[in-house]
Each structure stands twice: as structure tokens, then as C-alpha cells.
C-alpha positions in Angstrom: -137.3 18.2 -4.0 -139.1 15.5 -2.0 -138.2 13.4 1.0 -137.1 9.9 -0.2 -139.3 8.0 2.3 -142.3 10.1 3.0 -142.6 11.8 -0.4 -143.2 15.0 1.4 -142.2 18.2 -0.4 -139.0 19.5 1.3 -138.7 23.1 -0.1 -141.2 25.3 1.8 -142.1 22.6 4.4 -142.6 24.1 7.8 -142.0 21.9 10.9 -145.1 22.0 13.0 -144.7 23.4 16.5 -141.1 24.4 15.7 -140.9 27.3 18.2 -142.3 25.1 21.0 -139.7 22.4 20.1 -136.9 25.0 20.3 -138.1 26.2 23.7 -138.2 22.7 25.1 -134.7 21.9 23.8 -133.4 25.2 25.3 -135.0 24.3 28.7 -133.5 20.7 28.5 -130.1 22.1 27.8 -130.1 24.0 31.1 -130.5 20.8 33.0 -126.9 19.7 32.4 -124.8 22.9 32.0 -121.6 21.0 32.0 -122.3 19.6 28.6 -121.7 22.6 26.2 -122.7 21.0 22.9 -125.6 18.6 22.4 -127.3 17.2 19.3 -131.0 16.9 20.1 -133.3 14.4 18.5 -136.8 15.7 18.6 -140.0 14.2 17.3 -143.2 16.2 16.6 -146.2 14.3 17.8 -149.9 15.2 17.6 -149.6 16.4 21.2 -146.4 18.4 20.8 -142.7 18.1 20.6 -141.0 15.1 22.3 -137.3 15.1 23.1 -136.1 11.6 22.2 -132.5 12.1 23.3 -129.5 14.4 23.5 -126.2 13.3 22.1 -122.8 14.6 23.3 -121.3 13.3 20.0 -124.0 14.2 17.5 -122.3 13.0 14.3 -121.8 16.3 12.7 -119.2 14.7 10.4 -121.6 12.0 9.1 -121.5 11.7 5.3 -124.2 13.9 3.7 -125.9 12.7 0.6 -124.9 15.7 -1.5 -121.2 14.7 -1.0 -121.5 11.0 -2.1 -121.3 9.7 -5.6 -124.7 8.0 -5.4 -126.4 11.0 -3.6 -127.9 8.5 -1.2 -125.9 9.1 2.0 -126.3 6.3 4.5 -130.0 5.6 4.1 -129.3 2.5 1.9 -127.0 1.1 4.5 -129.5 1.7 7.3 -132.3 0.2 5.3 -130.3 -3.0 4.8 -130.4 -3.6 8.6 -133.5 -1.8 10.0 -135.8 -1.8 7.0 -136.7 1.8 6.9 
């Protein structure tokens, strides 16, 4: 129901400037047409969307919390090293 770090309500949350972010990612994707599948990391700042990076191997097979016994996914492992 809520994000484990921010406490923000998940259901019904609308990403600010979502349409603008999509347009920027679509434009960026045209810059390297040879790469057919990219996982985009995008942040929403006060001044608008910022493309952080594009990944040619975006980790679509990463363990999702809903599939783990603890329902925590990898966040506890990440926190151990980078102190989220």
C-alpha cells in the first residue's frame, strides 16, 4: 500500500511530468537506433524529467518482492551495502 522507504501511498500515485518523461525517453531512443531494447532510468526533478541512463541489459529478470518468501526483494541486500 505504501512505499517502504518514502512512505508515499502507491495506489493512485501519479508520477509528475510523466508524459514529458515519456517524450524525452522516446527522443533519446532514436539517438541509437541499433539498440532495439533499452531500460531507461529516469528521475523527476523540480525542473523536469532527467534521463539518468539507458541500460541494454535492464534486469527484467530481477527478483520481484512479491515472488520472495520475505516479500522484500533485494532492498535489504542493497541497504546492507549502500545504506538506502
